[in-house]
C-alpha positions as CSV (number, residue, x, y, z in Angstrom):
1,X,198.4,99.9,78.6
2,X,200.8,97.0,78.2
3,X,201.9,96.3,74.6
4,X,201.3,92.9,73.2
5,X,204.3,91.3,71.5
6,X,204.2,91.1,67.7
7,X,203.1,87.7,66.3
8,X,205.4,85.6,64.3
9,X,204.8,84.9,60.6
10,X,203.8,81.4,61.4
11,X,201.2,82.6,63.9
12,X,199.8,85.0,61.4
13,X,199.4,82.3,58.7
14,X,197.8,80.0,61.2
15,X,195.3,82.7,62.0
16,X,194.6,83.4,58.4
17,X,193.9,79.7,57.8
18,X,191.5,79.7,60.8
19,X,189.6,82.7,59.5
20,X,189.4,81.1,56.0
21,X,188.0,77.9,57.5
22,X,185.4,80.0,59.4
23,X,184.3,81.7,56.2
24,X,184.0,78.3,54.4
25,X,181.8,77.1,57.3
26,X,179.4,80.0,57.0
27,X,175.9,78.7,57.1
28,X,176.8,75.5,58.9
29,X,178.2,75.8,62.4
30,X,179.6,79.3,61.9
31,X,177.7,82.6,61.7
32,X,178.6,85.9,60.1
33,X,179.0,87.6,63.4
34,X,181.3,85.0,64.9
35,X,183.4,85.0,61.7
36,X,183.7,88.8,61.7
37,X,184.5,88.8,65.4
38,X,187.2,86.3,64.7
39,X,188.6,88.6,62.0
40,X,188.6,91.7,64.3
41,X,190.1,89.7,67.1
42,X,193.0,88.6,65.0
43,X,193.4,92.1,63.6
44,X,193.9,93.4,67.1
45,X,196.4,90.6,67.8
46,X,198.6,91.3,64.7
47,X,198.6,95.0,65.6
48,X,199.6,95.0,69.3
49,X,197.5,97.3,71.5
50,X,194.9,98.1,68.8
51,X,191.1,97.9,68.8
52,X,189.0,97.1,65.7
53,X,185.4,97.6,64.5
54,X,183.6,96.3,61.4
55,X,180.4,97.8,59.9
56,X,178.5,96.5,56.8
57,X,177.6,99.0,54.1
58,X,174.2,99.1,52.2
59,X,175.0,100.3,48.6
60,X,171.4,100.9,47.7
61,X,170.9,103.3,50.7
62,X,174.5,104.6,50.6
63,X,174.8,104.2,54.4
64,X,176.4,102.0,57.0
65,X,174.3,99.6,59.0
66,X,174.9,100.5,62.7
67,X,173.3,97.3,63.9
68,X,175.9,95.2,62.1
69,X,178.7,96.5,64.3
70,X,181.3,93.9,65.4
71,X,184.0,95.3,67.7
72,X,186.9,94.1,69.9
73,X,189.1,96.2,72.2
74,X,188.8,99.1,74.7
75,X,188.7,101.8,72.0
76,X,185.9,100.0,70.2
77,X,183.5,99.9,73.2
78,X,180.1,101.3,72.0
79,X,179.5,104.9,73.0
80,X,176.6,107.1,72.1
81,X,177.2,108.9,68.8
82,X,180.2,106.8,67.8
83,X,178.5,105.6,64.5
84,X,180.4,106.3,61.3
85,X,180.0,109.9,60.1
86,X,178.4,110.8,56.8
87,X,181.6,112.5,55.6
88,X,184.1,110.7,57.8
89,X,187.0,108.4,57.0
90,X,184.8,105.4,56.5
91,X,182.7,107.0,53.9
92,X,185.8,108.4,52.1
93,X,187.3,104.9,52.1
94,X,184.1,103.5,50.6
95,X,183.8,106.2,47.9
96,X,187.5,106.2,46.9
97,X,187.9,102.5,47.4
98,X,191.2,102.8,49.2
99,X,192.8,102.6,52.6
100,X,192.6,105.7,54.7
101,X,195.3,106.4,57.3
102,X,194.6,109.3,59.8
103,X,198.2,110.5,59.7
104,X,198.2,110.6,55.9
105,X,194.7,112.1,55.2
106,X,195.1,114.9,57.7
107,X,192.2,116.9,56.2
108,X,189.7,114.6,58.1
109,X,189.8,114.7,61.8
110,X,189.4,111.7,64.0
111,X,185.9,110.9,65.2
112,X,185.3,113.1,68.2
113,X,183.8,110.3,70.3
114,X,186.8,108.0,69.5
115,X,189.2,110.7,70.4
116,X,187.5,111.1,73.7
117,X,187.9,107.3,74.2
118,X,191.6,107.6,73.7
119,X,192.1,106.8,70.0
120,X,195.1,108.7,68.5
121,X,195.6,106.9,65.1
122,X,193.1,105.1,62.9
123,X,193.4,102.9,59.8
124,X,190.1,102.7,57.8
125,X,189.8,99.9,55.1
126,X,187.0,99.6,52.6
127,X,185.7,96.0,52.3
128,X,185.2,95.5,48.5
129,X,184.0,92.5,46.5
130,X,183.8,92.8,42.7
131,X,184.3,96.5,42.8
132,X,181.3,96.8,45.1
133,X,181.8,98.0,48.8
134,X,180.2,95.8,51.4
135,X,181.6,97.2,54.6
136,X,184.4,99.0,56.4
137,X,187.1,98.0,58.9
138,X,188.4,100.5,61.5
139,X,191.6,99.7,63.4
140,X,192.4,102.2,66.3
141,X,195.8,102.8,68.0
142,X,196.0,104.4,71.5
143,X,199.4,105.9,70.7
144,X,200.6,108.4,68.2
145,X,202.5,106.1,65.9
146,X,202.2,104.9,62.3
147,X,201.3,101.3,61.4
148,X,204.3,99.3,60.3
149,X,204.5,97.9,56.8
150,X,204.1,94.4,58.2
151,X,201.0,95.4,60.1
152,X,199.4,97.0,57.1
153,X,200.2,94.0,54.9
154,X,198.6,91.7,57.4
155,X,195.5,94.0,57.7
156,X,195.2,93.9,53.9
157,X,194.7,90.2,54.1
158,X,192.2,90.4,57.0
159,X,190.3,93.0,54.9
160,X,189.9,90.7,52.0
161,X,188.7,87.9,54.2
162,X,186.2,90.2,55.9
163,X,184.9,91.3,52.6
164,X,184.5,87.7,51.5
165,X,182.7,86.8,54.7
166,X,180.2,89.7,54.4
167,X,179.6,89.1,50.7
168,X,179.1,85.4,51.3
169,X,176.7,86.1,54.1
170,X,174.7,88.4,51.9
171,X,174.5,85.9,49.1
172,X,173.4,83.3,51.6
173,X,170.7,85.6,52.9
174,X,169.6,86.4,49.4
175,X,169.4,82.7,48.6
176,X,167.6,82.1,51.9
177,X,165.1,84.8,51.2
178,X,164.7,83.6,47.6
179,X,164.0,80.0,48.9
180,X,161.6,81.3,51.4
181,X,159.8,83.3,48.7
182,X,159.7,80.3,46.4
183,X,158.5,78.1,49.2
184,X,155.7,80.6,49.8
185,X,154.9,80.7,46.1
186,X,154.9,77.0,45.9
187,X,152.6,76.9,48.9
188,X,150.3,79.3,47.1
189,X,150.4,77.3,43.9
190,X,149.7,74.1,45.8
191,X,146.7,75.8,47.4
192,X,145.7,77.1,44.0
193,X,146.0,73.7,42.5
194,X,143.8,72.2,45.2
195,X,141.2,74.9,45.0
196,X,141.1,74.7,41.2
197,X,141.0,71.0,40.9
198,X,138.2,70.7,43.5
199,X,135.8,72.6,41.3
200,X,133.3,70.4,39.4
201,X,132.0,72.7,36.7
202,X,133.8,74.5,33.9
203,X,132.6,78.0,34.8
204,X,133.3,77.5,38.5
205,X,136.8,76.3,37.6
206,X,137.4,79.4,35.4
207,X,136.4,81.7,38.2
208,X,138.6,79.8,40.7
209,X,141.6,80.2,38.3
210,X,141.1,83.9,38.0
211,X,140.7,84.3,41.8
212,X,143.9,82.4,42.5
213,X,145.7,84.5,39.9
214,X,144.8,87.5,42.0
215,X,145.8,85.9,45.2
216,X,149.2,84.6,44.2
217,X,150.2,88.0,42.7
218,X,148.4,90.3,45.1
219,X,146.4,91.9,42.3
220,X,142.8,93.2,42.6
221,X,141.6,93.3,39.0
222,X,141.6,90.7,36.3
223,X,139.9,89.1,33.4
224,X,140.1,85.6,31.8
225,X,139.2,85.0,28.2
226,X,139.1,81.7,26.3
227,X,139.6,81.1,22.6
228,X,136.4,80.5,20.7
229,X,136.4,77.2,18.8
230,X,136.6,77.7,15.0
231,X,137.1,81.5,15.4
232,X,140.2,83.6,16.1
233,X,138.6,85.5,19.0
234,X,138.9,85.5,22.7
235,X,135.6,85.4,24.7
236,X,135.3,86.6,28.3
237,X,134.5,83.8,30.7
238,X,135.4,85.4,34.1
239,X,136.1,88.8,35.5
240,X,137.3,90.0,39.0
241,X,137.2,93.4,40.7
242,X,134.6,94.5,43.3
243,X,134.6,98.2,42.3
244,X,134.6,97.9,38.6
245,X,132.2,100.3,36.9
246,X,131.7,99.2,33.3
247,X,133.9,96.2,32.6
248,X,135.0,95.8,29.0
249,X,134.0,92.2,28.3
250,X,133.7,92.3,24.5
251,X,135.3,89.5,22.5
252,X,138.8,90.4,21.3
253,X,140.4,89.3,18.0
254,X,143.7,87.3,18.2
255,X,145.9,89.9,16.6
256,X,148.1,92.9,17.5
257,X,145.2,95.4,17.9
258,X,145.2,94.7,21.7
259,X,147.6,93.6,24.4
260,X,145.5,90.5,25.0
261,X,145.4,89.7,21.3
262,X,149.2,90.2,21.1
263,X,149.8,87.8,23.9
264,X,147.5,85.2,22.3
265,X,149.0,85.7,18.8
266,X,152.6,85.3,19.9
267,X,152.0,82.9,22.8
268,X,154.3,85.2,25.0
269,X,153.6,86.8,28.4
270,X,153.8,90.5,28.8
271,X,154.6,92.5,32.0
272,X,153.9,96.2,31.2
273,X,154.9,98.7,33.9
274,X,152.9,101.6,32.3
275,X,150.3,100.9,29.6
276,X,150.2,104.6,28.8
277,X,153.8,104.7,27.6
278,X,155.7,103.2,24.8
279,X,154.1,101.1,22.0
280,X,151.5,99.6,24.3
281,X,149.6,102.8,24.7
282,X,148.4,102.5,21.1
283,X,146.9,99.0,21.6
284,X,145.9,99.0,25.2
285,X,142.3,97.9,25.6
286,X,140.8,98.9,29.0
287,X,139.6,96.4,31.5
288,X,137.0,98.9,32.7
289,X,135.6,101.9,30.8
290,X,135.3,104.0,34.0
291,X,138.5,103.1,35.8
292,X,142.0,104.0,34.7
293,X,144.6,101.2,34.9
294,X,148.3,101.8,34.6
295,X,150.1,98.5,34.6
296,X,149.2,95.1,33.2
297,X,150.3,91.5,33.4
298,X,149.1,89.1,30.7
299,X,149.9,85.4,30.4
300,X,148.7,83.0,27.7
301,X,147.0,79.7,28.6
302,X,148.8,77.2,26.5
303,X,147.7,73.6,26.3
304,X,149.5,70.5,24.9
305,X,151.8,71.2,22.0
306,X,151.5,75.0,22.6
307,X,147.8,75.1,21.7
308,X,146.2,78.3,22.8
309,X,143.4,77.9,25.3
310,X,143.0,81.6,26.4
311,X,144.6,84.5,28.2
312,X,144.7,85.8,31.8
313,X,145.0,89.5,32.3
314,X,145.8,91.2,35.6
315,X,145.7,95.0,35.9
316,X,146.4,97.7,38.5
317,X,145.8,101.4,38.8
318,X,149.4,101.7,40.0
319,X,152.5,102.0,37.8
320,X,154.9,99.1,38.0
321,X,152.6,97.0,40.1
322,X,153.8,93.7,38.7
323,X,157.3,92.2,38.7
324,X,159.0,89.5,36.6
325,X,158.5,87.2,39.6
326,X,154.8,87.9,39.4
327,X,154.9,87.0,35.7
328,X,156.8,83.7,36.4
329,X,154.3,82.9,39.2
330,X,151.3,83.6,37.0
331,X,152.8,81.4,34.2
332,X,153.2,78.5,36.6
333,X,149.6,79.0,37.7
334,X,148.5,79.2,34.0
335,X,150.1,75.8,33.4
336,X,148.1,74.3,36.3
337,X,145.0,76.1,35.1
338,X,145.3,74.6,31.6
339,X,145.6,71.1,33.1
340,X,142.5,71.7,35.2
341,X,140.6,73.1,32.2
342,X,141.5,70.1,30.1
343,X,140.6,67.7,32.8
344,X,137.2,69.3,33.6
345,X,136.3,69.5,29.9
346,X,137.2,65.8,29.5
347,X,135.2,64.9,32.7
348,X,132.2,66.9,31.5
349,X,132.4,65.3,28.1
350,X,132.6,61.8,29.5
351,X,129.7,62.5,31.9
352,X,127.6,63.8,28.9
353,X,128.5,60.8,26.8
354,X,127.4,58.5,29.7
355,X,124.1,60.2,29.8
356,X,123.6,60.2,26.0
357,X,124.5,56.5,25.9
358,X,121.3,55.8,27.8
359,X,119.0,58.4,26.1
360,X,120.1,59.1,22.6
361,X,119.8,57.0,19.5
362,X,122.9,55.3,18.2
363,X,123.4,57.7,15.4
364,X,122.8,60.7,17.5
365,X,125.4,59.4,20.0
366,X,128.0,58.8,17.3
367,X,127.4,62.3,15.7
368,X,127.8,64.0,19.1
369,X,130.9,62.0,20.0
370,X,132.6,63.1,16.8
371,X,131.7,66.8,17.6
372,X,133.1,66.4,21.1
373,X,136.3,64.8,19.8
374,X,136.9,67.9,17.7
375,X,136.1,70.2,20.6
376,X,138.4,68.5,23.1
377,X,141.3,68.1,20.7
378,X,140.9,71.3,18.6
379,X,140.8,69.0,15.6
380,X,138.9,70.3,12.5
381,X,137.8,66.8,11.4
382,X,136.9,63.6,13.2
383,X,135.5,60.3,12.0
384,X,134.1,57.2,13.6
385,X,134.4,53.8,11.9
386,X,133.1,50.3,12.8
387,X,134.3,46.9,11.8
388,X,132.0,44.9,9.5
389,X,133.7,41.7,8.4
390,X,136.8,42.7,6.4
391,X,135.8,46.3,6.0
392,X,135.5,49.5,8.1
393,X,132.2,51.4,7.6
394,X,132.0,55.1,8.4
395,X,129.3,55.7,11.0
396,X,129.8,59.4,11.5
397,X,132.0,62.3,10.4
398,X,131.9,66.1,10.5
399,X,133.8,66.8,7.3
400,X,135.1,65.3,4.1
401,X,133.7,61.7,4.4
402,X,130.2,60.5,3.6
403,X,128.4,58.3,6.0
404,X,128.4,54.7,4.9
405,X,131.8,54.9,3.1
406,X,133.8,51.7,3.2
407,X,137.5,51.1,3.4
408,X,139.4,47.8,3.7
409,X,140.3,46.7,7.2
410,X,143.7,45.5,5.9
411,X,146.1,47.7,4.1
412,X,144.6,51.0,5.5
413,X,145.8,53.5,8.0
414,X,142.6,53.2,10.1
415,X,142.6,49.5,9.8
416,X,146.2,49.4,11.2
417,X,145.0,50.9,14.5
418,X,142.3,48.2,14.7
419,X,144.4,45.3,13.8
420,X,147.4,46.3,15.9
421,X,145.2,47.5,18.8
422,X,147.2,50.7,19.3
423,X,147.2,54.4,18.6
424,X,148.4,55.2,15.1
425,X,149.7,58.5,13.9
426,X,150.5,60.0,10.5
427,X,152.5,63.1,9.8
428,X,151.2,63.9,6.3
429,X,148.1,62.2,5.0
430,X,148.6,63.7,1.6
431,X,151.5,61.5,0.8
432,X,151.0,58.6,3.2
433,X,150.3,55.4,1.2
434,X,148.4,53.8,4.1
435,X,145.7,56.5,3.8
436,X,143.0,55.4,1.3
437,X,141.8,59.0,0.5
438,X,144.9,60.8,-0.5
439,X,143.1,63.1,-3.0
440,X,140.6,64.0,-0.3
441,X,143.5,64.8,2.1
442,X,145.1,67.0,-0.5
443,X,141.8,68.8,-1.3
444,X,141.0,69.4,2.4
445,X,144.6,70.2,3.3
446,X,144.8,67.4,5.9
447,X,148.2,66.7,7.3
448,X,148.5,64.9,10.7
449,X,146.2,62.1,11.8
450,X,145.7,60.4,15.2
451,X,143.7,57.2,15.2
452,X,142.6,55.1,18.3
453,X,141.0,51.6,18.2
454,X,137.6,51.2,19.7
455,X,138.0,48.7,22.5
456,X,136.1,48.4,25.8
457,X,139.3,47.2,27.6
458,X,142.8,46.1,26.8
459,X,141.8,42.5,26.2
460,X,138.8,43.2,24.0
461,X,138.8,42.9,20.2
462,X,138.5,46.4,18.7
463,X,135.1,47.1,17.1
464,X,136.2,50.1,15.1
465,X,138.3,53.2,15.2
466,X,138.0,56.9,16.2
467,X,140.2,59.3,14.1
468,X,141.0,63.0,14.1
469,X,142.7,64.9,11.3
470,X,144.8,68.1,11.4
471,X,144.8,70.8,8.6
472,X,147.7,72.6,7.1
473,X,149.1,75.6,9.1
474,X,146.5,75.3,11.8
475,X,148.3,76.6,14.9
476,X,145.3,75.7,17.2
477,X,145.0,72.1,16.0
478,X,146.0,69.1,18.0
479,X,149.7,68.0,18.1
480,X,149.3,64.3,19.0
481,X,150.7,64.9,22.5
482,X,150.4,62.5,25.3
483,X,147.3,64.5,26.5
484,X,145.7,64.3,23.0
485,X,146.3,60.5,23.0
486,X,144.8,60.2,26.5
487,X,141.7,62.1,25.5
488,X,141.2,60.2,22.2
489,X,141.7,56.9,24.0
490,X,139.1,57.8,26.6
491,X,136.6,58.9,23.9
492,X,137.3,55.7,21.9
493,X,136.5,53.7,25.0
494,X,133.1,55.3,25.3
495,X,132.6,54.9,21.5
496,X,133.4,51.1,21.9
497,X,130.8,50.8,24.6
498,X,128.3,52.6,22.4
499,X,129.0,50.3,19.4
500,X,128.7,47.2,21.7
501,X,125.5,48.6,23.1
502,X,124.2,49.3,19.6
503,X,124.9,45.8,18.5
504,X,123.3,44.3,21.6
505,X,120.2,46.5,21.0
506,X,120.2,45.4,17.4
507,X,120.4,41.8,18.3
508,X,117.7,42.2,20.9
509,X,115.5,44.1,18.4
510,X,116.1,41.5,15.8
511,X,115.2,38.7,18.2
512,X,112.0,40.6,19.2
513,X,111.1,41.3,15.5
514,X,111.8,37.7,14.7
515,X,109.5,36.6,17.5
516,X,106.9,39.2,16.6
517,X,107.1,38.1,13.0
518,X,106.6,34.5,13.9
519,X,103.6,35.3,16.1
520,X,102.2,37.6,13.4
521,X,102.6,35.0,10.7
522,X,101.1,32.3,12.9
523,X,98.1,34.5,13.8
524,X,97.6,35.7,10.2
525,X,98.1,32.1,8.9
526,X,95.1,31.0,11.1
527,X,93.1,34.0,9.9
528,X,94.0,33.2,6.2
529,X,93.1,29.5,6.6
530,X,89.8,30.4,8.1
531,X,89.1,33.1,5.5
532,X,90.1,30.8,2.7
533,X,87.8,28.1,4.0
534,X,84.8,30.4,4.3
535,X,85.4,32.0,0.9
536,X,85.8,28.6,-0.6
537,X,82.5,27.6,0.8
538,X,80.9,30.7,-0.7
539,X,82.7,31.2,-4.0
540,X,83.5,27.5,-4.6
541,X,79.9,26.7,-5.1
542,X,79.6,29.1,-8.0
543,X,81.3,26.9,-10.6
544,X,79.3,23.9,-9.4
545,X,76.0,25.8,-9.7
546,X,77.0,27.1,-13.1
547,X,77.7,23.5,-14.3
548,X,74.3,22.5,-13.0
549,X,72.6,25.3,-14.9
550,X,74.5,24.4,-18.0
551,X,73.4,20.7,-17.8
552,X,69.8,21.4,-17.1
553,X,69.3,24.4,-19.3
554,X,71.4,23.5,-22.3
555,X,68.6,24.3,-24.8
556,X,68.0,27.7,-23.3
557,X,71.7,28.5,-23.3
558,X,72.0,27.3,-26.9
559,X,69.2,29.7,-27.9
560,X,70.7,32.6,-26.0
561,X,74.4,33.1,-26.7
562,X,74.6,36.2,-24.5
563,X,73.4,34.3,-21.5
564,X,75.7,31.4,-22.3
565,X,78.8,33.7,-22.5
566,X,78.0,35.6,-19.2
567,X,77.4,32.3,-17.4
568,X,80.8,31.0,-18.7
569,X,82.5,34.3,-17.6
570,X,80.9,33.9,-14.1
571,X,82.4,30.4,-13.9
572,X,85.8,31.6,-15.1
573,X,85.9,34.6,-12.7
574,X,85.0,32.5,-9.7
575,X,87.7,30.0,-10.5
576,X,90.3,32.7,-11.0
577,X,89.2,34.5,-7.8
578,X,89.8,31.3,-5.8
579,X,93.2,30.8,-7.5
580,X,94.2,34.4,-6.8
581,X,93.0,34.1,-3.2
582,X,94.9,30.9,-2.6
583,X,98.0,32.3,-4.3
584,X,98.0,35.5,-2.2
585,X,97.1,34.0,1.1
586,X,99.7,31.3,0.7
587,X,102.4,33.8,1.7
588,X,100.9,34.0,5.1
589,X,101.2,30.3,5.8
590,X,104.1,28.9,7.9
591,X,107.2,28.2,5.9
592,X,110.3,26.2,6.5
593,X,113.8,27.8,6.8
594,X,116.4,26.0,4.6
595,X,119.7,26.7,2.8
596,X,119.0,29.0,-0.1
597,X,121.1,30.0,-3.1
598,X,120.9,33.8,-3.4
599,X,121.9,33.9,-7.0
600,X,119.1,31.5,-8.0
601,X,116.6,33.6,-6.0
602,X,117.6,36.8,-7.7
603,X,117.3,35.1,-11.1
604,X,113.8,33.9,-10.2
605,X,112.8,37.3,-9.1
606,X,114.1,38.9,-12.3
607,X,112.1,36.3,-14.4
608,X,109.0,37.4,-12.5
609,X,109.4,41.1,-13.4
610,X,108.4,43.0,-16.5
611,X,111.4,45.3,-16.7
612,X,111.0,48.5,-18.9
613,X,113.5,49.0,-21.7
614,X,115.0,52.1,-20.0
615,X,115.9,50.1,-16.8
616,X,119.2,48.3,-16.6
617,X,119.7,45.7,-13.8
618,X,123.3,44.7,-12.9
619,X,124.5,42.0,-10.5
620,X,127.9,41.9,-8.8
621,X,129.6,39.1,-6.9
622,X,126.5,36.8,-6.8
623,X,128.4,33.8,-8.1
624,X,129.8,31.2,-5.7
625,X,128.2,32.9,-2.6
626,X,127.7,30.7,0.4
627,X,124.1,29.7,1.0
628,X,121.9,31.6,3.4
629,X,119.2,30.5,5.8
630,X,115.8,31.6,4.5
631,X,112.5,30.6,2.9
632,X,113.1,30.5,-0.9
633,X,109.7,31.8,-2.1
634,X,109.5,34.4,0.6
635,X,113.0,35.7,-0.3
636,X,112.0,35.8,-4.0
637,X,109.0,38.0,-2.9
638,X,111.4,40.3,-1.0
639,X,113.6,40.9,-4.1
640,X,110.5,41.4,-6.3
641,X,109.2,44.0,-4.0
642,X,112.5,45.9,-3.7
643,X,113.0,45.8,-7.5
644,X,109.5,46.9,-8.3
645,X,109.9,49.9,-5.9
646,X,113.2,50.8,-7.5
647,X,111.7,50.6,-11.0
648,X,108.8,52.8,-10.0
649,X,111.1,55.4,-8.3
650,X,113.3,55.7,-11.4
651,X,110.2,56.3,-13.6
652,X,111.3,53.9,-16.3
653,X,115.0,55.0,-16.7
654,X,118.1,54.2,-14.6
655,X,120.2,51.4,-13.2
656,X,119.6,48.9,-10.4
657,X,122.7,47.2,-8.9
658,X,122.5,44.0,-6.8
659,X,125.7,43.3,-4.9
660,X,126.5,40.7,-2.2
661,X,129.4,40.1,0.1
662,X,129.9,37.8,3.1
663,X,130.6,39.7,6.4
664,X,131.5,37.3,9.1
665,X,128.7,34.9,9.8
666,X,126.2,36.9,7.6
667,X,125.7,37.8,4.0
668,X,125.1,41.4,3.1
669,X,123.1,42.1,-0.1
670,X,122.9,45.7,-1.3
671,X,120.1,46.7,-3.8
672,X,120.9,50.2,-5.1
673,X,119.1,52.4,-7.6
674,X,119.8,55.7,-9.3
675,X,116.4,57.2,-8.5
676,X,115.7,60.4,-6.6
677,X,116.4,58.8,-3.2
678,X,114.4,58.8,0.0
679,X,114.5,61.9,2.3
680,X,116.2,61.1,5.6
681,X,113.1,62.1,7.7
682,X,111.2,59.3,5.9
683,X,113.7,56.5,6.2
684,X,112.5,55.2,9.5
685,X,108.8,55.5,8.6
686,X,108.9,53.5,5.3
687,X,109.0,50.3,7.3
688,X,106.0,51.1,9.4
689,X,102.9,48.9,9.0
690,X,100.6,51.9,8.2
691,X,103.0,53.7,5.9
692,X,101.3,54.6,2.7
693,X,103.6,54.3,-0.3
694,X,103.0,54.0,-4.0
695,X,99.8,52.2,-4.9
696,X,100.0,49.1,-7.0
697,X,97.4,47.7,-9.4
698,X,98.9,44.3,-9.9
699,X,95.8,42.5,-8.9
700,X,97.6,40.9,-6.0
701,X,97.7,41.5,-2.3
702,X,99.5,44.8,-1.5
703,X,103.0,43.9,-0.2
704,X,105.0,46.8,1.3
705,X,108.3,47.3,3.1
706,X,106.7,46.4,6.5
707,X,106.2,42.9,5.1
708,X,109.7,42.8,3.7
709,X,111.1,43.7,7.1
710,X,108.8,41.2,8.8
711,X,109.9,38.4,6.4
712,X,113.6,39.3,6.9
713,X,113.1,39.1,10.6
714,X,111.6,35.6,10.3
715,X,114.8,34.6,8.4
716,X,116.9,36.0,11.3
717,X,118.1,38.8,9.2
718,X,117.3,42.5,8.7
719,X,116.9,45.4,6.3
720,X,118.1,49.0,6.4
721,X,118.1,51.9,4.0
722,X,120.8,54.4,3.0
723,X,120.0,57.6,1.0
724,X,120.9,61.3,1.1
725,X,117.5,62.0,-0.4
726,X,118.9,63.2,-3.7
727,X,121.2,60.6,-5.3
728,X,119.5,57.2,-5.3
729,X,118.7,54.7,-2.6
730,X,120.4,51.5,-1.3
731,X,118.5,48.8,0.7
732,X,120.8,46.6,2.7
733,X,119.7,43.1,3.4
734,X,121.5,40.9,5.9
735,X,120.9,37.1,6.1
736,X,122.5,34.5,8.3
737,X,124.8,32.1,6.4
738,X,123.7,28.5,6.3
739,X,125.8,25.7,7.7
740,X,124.7,23.3,5.0
741,X,124.5,23.4,1.2
742,X,121.1,24.0,-0.5
């Protein structure tokens, strides 16, 4: 074999630079095999006449990888049985982390196959990175001579480069495998997102979430529980596992008495390798009463602001069935699941509201909307307000407020949302000067508030506001996140449509009532005129005939005082009967609408009444009111009727208050008493034509609330009642303002 001349130092440095460049290019145009081959080729060139082989080493298995062999030279030609020995020089170099020279470590013989190939001397270098062996380099000489110091020094450099190349290749492979795994996980998550979001119903969505949790983690058994509203318990909504015997589907409290409760309480995932060991054995609650599970993975479903929605539990009969990667994957799925749950709940709520908008009464719709708002936002209290002139009136609330309460539109927190046409938040209602009910907030423990204006679209004028209130130390309450704001805005939009719809229905009903009242009065006016004419023909002749008898039988009457008195009484009664009939039926005649002074009408009504001593009647804000369009005498009759009803209800003792206030183009008059009130179930019936109320013995035509409503409709106004059935009654009259002075 011809000896190769030794390389100069310049050649060696050039080769080292080329190897370094190849290592830097790993993953681009260079591969690990070509880089290692370049190293062994240069190793054989710096040591003339040598051959070289590199094997990688698997630290976990404690063995060399024979398939990783890269060799150059005649002595490195593959031969059967030439793999590194379990107790050979290569393994010693790995274990002792030092260079092994065959002529120094004479207690280990040369590999028999290599000796047969002609190898006489071998240098074995461990390839080490960060104290961890990654491979071994063998350099064989065909002659019995030691390596020169220069050769060993150059080989030391090649060894470091080879170790770097193998380590970098391994890191790249790990990164590649990691990226492939993550790509597969993302593919699963995208598929899960598609499958979950394609479900229409809540239950179907929950079952899809649990099924995808099993698929992305490879689990077979699982259960999904959701937090019950207004209760610290988790209720089973979906369960998976074909061969489960007796699933444990009981509701679990949110505390540390179970693994599921612990996860819910602390909002932290748990990956437990063995539920029968450690502290978890004491609180493990079985998935199935007949099947033994050993490992568990539990992840909380957390909504906006960290709000707890539920918990997903996956279990396996095998120990250590779940990894941290599974936990991270399930947490990612849980995030998608919560978004899907929130969206399906909102969609269901909006669909339900759309249906109720067509079928439910206005008040039923508002009450249900308030309840839905609390459900979707986990808010303890919600309230719906509508604009009436310069005030906001409470239409519905599920706590704290009383329906019908009023707050000023200006200089109030709720009014700010309406006037500025934007969402308004407050951090602590107990000390916020904009909130008009600070004492109520302190009593109820309210802190945060989120208020949305009721507007059908961005250009519409708000017709009210929808508000939600948080309570102190309520971890499950809303956090005014972007999702909360989105939900409240969507609900406020539907509320605005409902308010507009209610006002349109009210206007239509008012027009219908006004038309019906006009037709009723016209028909009854004709009947009254005909009746009056016929009765006048019959009763009107009585005084005439009495006068004739008195003229022709004066002597008889003078001799019989009893007969004279009765004849005079007959004449008087007939005259009074005709006057009473004309007076009563006059209300049925057509009347002319004109500007009317409300204060003057109230004074006239009060002058008509005989008010008991125990009754006090107060008026408020009746001075300098703008005139209304009405029939004066008919409006007097309306007030007389309402005041008489109030006096009767209070049984001779109490206070009646008459208060008026302009609201836009209308005047609102409130007649309130301190009587026992009207039960809610009767409040719609009292305006019916055939409703039987208190009987009167005034000697006049009976005049009930049906007539009051009919007359108010003729004016273009209306009447409504407010009462809780226990603490008095308020009748609310609305009349159109007149454009001219009375």
